[in-house]
N, C-alpha and C positions, 0 to 999 in steps of 0.2 A: 048470593044468588045473582044479584044485579051485576056484579063483576064478572061472573061466569057467563052471563048472557051477552055482556059487552064484548068479552073475548071471543065468544062464538060468532058474533056479528062481524068481528074483524077478520076472522079466518074464513068464513063462509064464501065471500067473493072469490077467494083463491081456489076454493074447492070447485066452484062453478067452471073454472078453466083448467081443471086437473089434467084433462087429456092434452091440452096445449102445453101445460107445464112439463109433462112427460117428455115431449119431443124437444123442449127448450132446455132441458137439463144437460147442457153441453159445457158451458164455461164453469170454471171453478166457483165463481160468484153465484151462478145458478144453483150449483150443488150445495154450497154452504147455506144459501138462503132456503132451499128446500129442506135441508136437514134441520135447520133452526125452526122453521115453520112446523115441521112434523113434531119436533120436541114440544113446542108450545101447545099444539093441538092435543098431543098425547097427555101432557100435564093437565090440561083442562078436562080431558076425558077422565083421567084418574081421579081428579077432584070431584067429579060429578057422580062417581060410583055410589057413594053413600047417600046421595040425595035421591037417586032414582028418578023416575018420571020421564017426562018428554025431553028435558035437557040432556039427561043421560043417554037416552035412546038416540037422539040426534047426534050427540058427540061421538058415540060409539060408531054409528054409521059413517059420519064424516071422517073419523080417524081411520077406520078400515079402508074407506074409499081412497083417501089420500095416500095411505100406505101402499095400496095396490097400484094406483094410477101414477104415483110420483116417486115415492121413496125407494121402492124395489128397483126401479130402473136407474135412479140416481146412484144407488149403492153400487150397482154393476159398473156404471160409467166411472164412478169415483175410484173404484178398485183398479180399473184399467188405467186411469190417469195416474194413480199413485204408483203403479208398477213401472211407469215411465218417468215420473217426476216426484221426487221425495218432497212433499209439501206438508209441513207439520200442521198447519192450520186445517187443511182438508182432512188429514188423518185424524186429528182431534175431533173434528165435527162428525166424521163417519163413526168413530168409536162412541161418541156421545149419543148419537141416535141409536146405536146398537144397545147401549145401556138403557136409554129411555124406554125402548120397546122390548125390554127384557122378557115380558110375558106374552109377546106376540107369537103366534103360531107360524109366522112366515120364516122360511129357512134362509131368506136373502141375507139377513144380518149375520147369521152363523157362517154361512158359506163365504160371505165377503171377508170376514175376519180370518177364516181359514185360508182363503186364497192369498191374502196378504202374508200370512205366516209361511206359506209355501215359497212365495217369491222373495220376501224380504223379512226373514225372522228377526234379525237384530233390530231393524227399524220398528217393526211391530212391537217388540218387547219394550223398547224405549217409549213408544206411544202408550202402551198399557200401563207402564210404570208411572206415567204422569197423572194417573187417576188415583183417587182415594182407594184404600184397601177393599172396601165393599164393592166398588165399581170394578176393580181389578178382578175380583172373583166372578162377577157377572160376565166380564169380557172373556175370562178363561173358560167359563162354562159355554159361552157362545163358540169360542174356538174349538173346544172339545166336540161340541155337537157338529160343527161344520167339518171338522177333521174326519169324523166318522163317515160323512156323506161323500167327501171328495177324494179321500186317500186311495181308493181303489183305482183311480185314473192315473196314478203316479208310478214311477219306477220304484222297485223294491228298495234300492239304496237310499233314495230320498225319503221314502216312508220310514225306514229305520232311523235315519238321522233326525227327522222331524218328530217322530214318536218319542225318542229319547229326550229331545229338547222340550217337548210339551210336558212330559212327566216331571222334568226338572222345574219348569215354570210352575206347575201345579203344586209341587212340594214347597217351593219358595213362597208362594202366595198363601197357600192354605195351611202351611206349618207342619 
């Protein structure tokens, strides 16, 4: 419990400036730092679930606030950057935060993975393959969810090509 509270105290000052962090999520380092901070905060929240009480309620609130104020915006900016510049570290961090927040109701994670799949499917596949099998399944679930949301905005030929590729990926990972 003491470790959990110390971790919470370390994250809380950053939450106080979440609105400022949203607008400062411009550089690669800002994005990576925000993704890592979100993962740490989410891990602390997950660890507090069984304990309940005030620490759980506070971490839930802080995690959701950070997710909405910082992570969702950073995800969109990272996707834009990644479609212009193939950066393995940034891709890995973006996919890592999508895995960490696998139970989040936010569509930002799924849509970000799907957007990368549309623009750079080979590169995204390589990024996904660098994760352990369980995380690959999470990422493919994210991709499938995001695909359903954004495919209607695409030309039919691209939809067919990506749908075929997605089915092949799902079979390869899920067996």
